[in-house]
Backbone as CSV, one residue per row, in Angstrom:
resi,resn,N_x,N_y,N_z,CA_x,CA_y,CA_z,C_x,C_y,C_z
1,UNK,12.778,-27.734,-45.748,13.631,-27.862,-46.909,12.814,-27.518,-48.149
2,UNK,13.465,-26.976,-49.119,12.783,-26.602,-50.350,13.375,-27.392,-51.501
3,UNK,12.563,-27.622,-52.501,13.026,-28.391,-53.653,13.784,-27.479,-54.619
4,UNK,14.892,-27.982,-55.143,15.632,-27.281,-56.191,15.054,-27.677,-57.538
5,UNK,15.278,-26.884,-58.560,14.786,-27.251,-59.884,15.333,-28.595,-60.373
6,UNK,16.529,-28.984,-59.972,17.127,-30.236,-60.418,16.584,-31.432,-59.632
7,UNK,15.718,-31.193,-58.649,15.123,-32.281,-57.889,15.824,-32.564,-56.575
8,UNK,16.934,-31.864,-56.279,17.634,-32.052,-55.010,17.000,-31.207,-53.919
9,UNK,17.567,-31.267,-52.725,17.055,-30.498,-51.596,18.094,-29.498,-51.133
10,UNK,17.641,-28.328,-50.739,18.533,-27.328,-50.169,18.143,-27.106,-48.718
11,UNK,19.089,-26.689,-47.938,18.862,-26.427,-46.519,18.151,-25.098,-46.355
12,UNK,17.147,-25.070,-45.490,16.458,-23.827,-45.181,17.254,-23.121,-44.087
13,UNK,17.911,-22.001,-44.381,18.786,-21.366,-43.384,18.040,-20.768,-42.200
14,UNK,16.738,-20.678,-42.240,15.991,-20.085,-41.141,15.659,-21.058,-40.029
15,UNK,15.673,-22.349,-40.326,15.252,-23.331,-39.327,16.304,-23.601,-38.252
16,UNK,17.551,-23.762,-38.655,18.571,-24.111,-37.666,18.772,-23.016,-36.616
17,UNK,18.904,-21.748,-36.996,19.018,-20.715,-35.953,17.795,-20.663,-35.038
18,UNK,16.608,-20.932,-35.593,15.399,-20.921,-34.769,15.431,-22.063,-33.753
19,UNK,15.820,-23.254,-34.185,15.921,-24.388,-33.257,16.970,-24.124,-32.192
20,UNK,18.088,-23.538,-32.585,19.148,-23.236,-31.631,18.686,-22.188,-30.627
21,UNK,17.977,-21.182,-31.093,17.452,-20.147,-30.199,16.480,-20.751,-29.186
22,UNK,15.623,-21.642,-29.647,14.687,-22.303,-28.740,15.416,-23.204,-27.742
23,UNK,16.488,-23.846,-28.166,17.274,-24.685,-27.250,17.925,-23.833,-26.167
24,UNK,18.425,-22.661,-26.525,18.995,-21.751,-25.521,17.924,-21.332,-24.524
25,UNK,16.717,-21.080,-25.000,15.629,-20.689,-24.096,15.265,-21.823,-23.139
26,UNK,15.199,-23.050,-23.664,14.895,-24.194,-22.796,15.977,-24.397,-21.753
27,UNK,17.221,-24.253,-22.143,18.326,-24.426,-21.209,18.310,-23.335,-20.149
28,UNK,17.982,-22.112,-20.547,17.863,-21.023,-19.586,16.749,-21.319,-18.579
29,UNK,15.644,-21.848,-19.054,14.546,-22.214,-18.162,14.982,-23.311,-17.188
30,UNK,15.733,-24.289,-17.664,16.229,-25.354,-16.782,17.153,-24.792,-15.704
31,UNK,18.018,-23.873,-16.084,18.902,-23.230,-15.106,18.123,-22.421,-14.091
32,UNK,17.058,-21.780,-14.536,16.209,-21.014,-13.631,15.555,-21.928,-12.598
33,UNK,15.069,-23.071,-13.049,14.453,-24.030,-12.134,15.484,-24.528,-11.124
34,UNK,16.693,-24.810,-11.576,17.745,-25.279,-10.661,18.074,-24.216,-9.610
35,UNK,18.167,-22.960,-10.030,18.482,-21.888,-9.079,17.346,-21.687,-8.076
36,UNK,16.114,-21.768,-8.546,14.975,-21.610,-7.642,14.912,-22.772,-6.653
37,UNK,15.163,-23.984,-7.121,15.169,-25.134,-6.217,16.296,-25.036,-5.199
38,UNK,17.425,-24.473,-5.613,18.528,-24.271,-4.665,18.107,-23.299,-3.571
39,UNK,17.458,-22.211,-3.957,16.983,-21.244,-2.955,15.949,-21.890,-2.040
40,UNK,15.066,-22.677,-2.609,14.032,-23.343,-1.816,14.668,-24.314,-0.822
41,UNK,15.680,-25.044,-1.253,16.364,-25.990,-0.377,17.001,-25.280,0.809
42,UNK,17.642,-24.162,0.539,18.289,-23.407,1.618,17.263,-22.863,2.592
43,UNK,16.180,-22.320,2.070,15.176,-21.695,2.936,14.366,-22.716,3.732
44,UNK,14.116,-23.878,3.169,13.321,-24.887,3.874,14.133,-25.652,4.905
45,UNK,15.425,-25.808,4.662,16.252,-26.605,5.561,16.845,-25.802,6.704
46,UNK,16.465,-24.586,6.851,17.070,-23.737,7.872,18.279,-23.037,7.279
47,UNK,18.193,-21.758,7.160,19.230,-20.982,6.480,20.489,-20.894,7.338
48,UNK,21.542,-21.569,6.888,22.854,-21.458,7.521,23.702,-20.523,6.680
49,UNK,24.786,-20.072,7.246,25.671,-19.170,6.502,26.234,-19.876,5.275
50,UNK,26.673,-21.124,5.445,27.225,-21.880,4.317,26.165,-22.106,3.243
51,UNK,24.947,-22.431,3.652,23.867,-22.641,2.692,23.540,-21.391,1.903
52,UNK,23.505,-20.267,2.595,23.210,-18.999,1.924,24.331,-18.644,0.946
53,UNK,25.583,-18.893,1.321,26.700,-18.605,0.411,26.657,-19.488,-0.834
54,UNK,26.373,-20.776,-0.647,26.279,-21.673,-1.802,25.095,-21.280,-2.675
55,UNK,24.000,-20.896,-2.060,22.833,-20.435,-2.814,23.172,-19.161,-3.601
56,UNK,23.906,-18.254,-2.979,24.325,-17.034,-3.673,25.228,-17.366,-4.862
57,UNK,26.094,-18.363,-4.696,26.931,-18.798,-5.822,26.073,-19.382,-6.936
58,UNK,25.052,-20.171,-6.564,24.142,-20.726,-7.573,23.489,-19.607,-8.385
59,UNK,23.020,-18.604,-7.686,22.361,-17.493,-8.362,23.358,-16.730,-9.247
60,UNK,24.581,-16.551,-8.760,25.600,-15.852,-9.564,25.927,-16.629,-10.839
61,UNK,26.067,-17.946,-10.728,26.351,-18.754,-11.913,25.156,-18.786,-12.855
62,UNK,23.958,-18.795,-12.293,22.761,-18.746,-13.125,22.704,-17.421,-13.893
63,UNK,23.020,-16.324,-13.214,23.028,-15.030,-13.894,24.094,-14.979,-14.987
64,UNK,25.252,-15.595,-14.737,26.295,-15.663,-15.762,25.821,-16.421,-16.987
65,UNK,25.174,-17.569,-16.762,24.647,-18.335,-17.886,23.560,-17.552,-18.604
66,UNK,22.709,-16.887,-17.837,21.639,-16.094,-18.426,22.197,-15.009,-19.342
67,UNK,23.268,-14.371,-18.916,23.912,-13.339,-19.731,24.413,-13.900,-21.054
68,UNK,25.096,-15.034,-20.998,25.602,-15.665,-22.223,24.443,-16.103,-23.116
69,UNK,23.439,-16.727,-22.517,22.315,-17.246,-23.301,21.543,-16.125,-23.991
70,UNK,21.257,-15.058,-23.288,20.491,-13.976,-23.916,21.301,-13.248,-24.983
71,UNK,22.598,-13.181,-24.795,23.446,-12.620,-25.845,23.356,-13.471,-27.110
72,UNK,23.402,-14.777,-26.924,23.323,-15.692,-28.066,21.939,-15.658,-28.711
73,UNK,20.895,-15.588,-27.901,19.533,-15.535,-28.426,19.334,-14.278,-29.275
74,UNK,19.862,-13.140,-28.786,19.756,-11.899,-29.559,20.518,-12.010,-30.874
75,UNK,21.689,-12.623,-30.839,22.477,-12.788,-32.064,21.738,-13.653,-33.073
76,UNK,21.147,-14.737,-32.602,20.427,-15.634,-33.502,19.173,-14.990,-34.079
77,UNK,18.518,-14.163,-33.299,17.284,-13.531,-33.762,17.545,-12.358,-34.702
78,UNK,18.676,-11.678,-34.541,18.940,-10.454,-35.294,19.508,-10.700,-36.686
79,UNK,20.272,-11.750,-36.853,20.991,-11.943,-38.111,20.364,-13.053,-38.943
80,UNK,20.378,-12.862,-40.266,19.893,-13.907,-41.167,20.871,-15.078,-41.184
81,UNK,22.150,-14.775,-41.150,23.200,-15.787,-41.110,24.063,-15.499,-39.879
82,UNK,23.639,-15.934,-38.686,24.332,-15.563,-37.448,25.732,-16.149,-37.365
83,UNK,26.596,-15.418,-36.675,27.963,-15.887,-36.454,27.944,-17.070,-35.483
84,UNK,28.987,-17.871,-35.544,29.066,-19.010,-34.639,29.354,-18.532,-33.222
85,UNK,29.065,-19.389,-32.279,29.308,-19.092,-30.873,30.818,-19.022,-30.651
86,UNK,31.268,-17.962,-30.012,32.706,-17.810,-29.783,33.170,-18.805,-28.721
87,UNK,34.431,-19.226,-28.778,34.948,-20.148,-27.757,34.841,-19.570,-26.349
88,UNK,34.995,-18.280,-26.225,34.893,-17.648,-24.907,33.480,-17.766,-24.340
89,UNK,32.471,-17.516,-25.186,31.091,-17.656,-24.741,30.757,-19.115,-24.431
90,UNK,31.230,-20.016,-25.264,30.976,-21.438,-25.025,31.599,-21.883,-23.708
91,UNK,32.826,-21.444,-23.454,33.495,-21.808,-22.201,32.765,-21.224,-21.001
92,UNK,32.277,-20.003,-21.126,31.536,-19.380,-20.028,30.236,-20.138,-19.753
93,UNK,29.534,-20.539,-20.804,28.288,-21.288,-20.629,28.550,-22.635,-19.970
94,UNK,29.593,-23.328,-20.400,29.936,-24.624,-19.814,30.352,-24.461,-18.357
95,UNK,31.186,-23.463,-18.078,31.639,-23.229,-16.704,30.462,-22.925,-15.784
96,UNK,29.566,-22.070,-16.221,28.405,-21.731,-15.388,27.506,-22.943,-15.171
97,UNK,27.314,-23.752,-16.190,26.468,-24.935,-16.067,27.062,-25.938,-15.088
98,UNK,28.351,-26.216,-15.220,29.007,-27.167,-14.325,29.039,-26.631,-12.897
99,UNK,29.338,-25.364,-12.744,29.391,-24.769,-11.406,28.016,-24.771,-10.752
100,UNK,26.973,-24.526,-11.528,25.614,-24.564,-10.986,25.269,-25.978,-10.528
101,UNK,25.679,-26.981,-11.298,25.433,-28.373,-10.906,26.192,-28.731,-9.631
102,UNK,27.431,-28.271,-9.511,28.230,-28.550,-8.316,27.604,-27.870,-7.094
103,UNK,27.190,-26.631,-7.242,26.547,-25.917,-6.138,25.257,-26.613,-5.719
104,UNK,24.471,-27.053,-6.680,23.225,-27.754,-6.360,23.518,-29.061,-5.631
105,UNK,24.541,-29.789,-6.065,24.917,-31.029,-5.400,25.391,-30.766,-3.976
106,UNK,26.094,-29.656,-3.780,26.566,-29.306,-2.438,25.385,-28.982,-1.523
107,UNK,24.354,-28.391,-2.056,23.171,-28.061,-1.251,22.394,-29.306,-0.856
108,UNK,22.384,-30.294,-1.730,21.640,-31.516,-1.449,22.324,-32.359,-0.384
109,UNK,23.644,-32.414,-0.440,24.360,-33.284,0.505,24.540,-32.661,1.867
């Protein structure tokens, strides 16, 4: 934050997009770990057809989230005043995250 001449504080517009970009990167890393653990679970427990299909779904949902996240990261990095996340992108990110969690739970049980 920077001081105004009147003694008040103004918001630094560069910090929030940077924090948001870093949060997208951390979330992408978490999804990557979940997808890798799903593959490891399938391969260590004896690869069944159902396990391989669920693992393939995990990877597909991870790739979907990765696509949304990298699109958002590029938007945040390119613009000084980035546009807000569209409802379609937000819904896609939520759907991929929930589906990845469901697939991972199915692999564990």
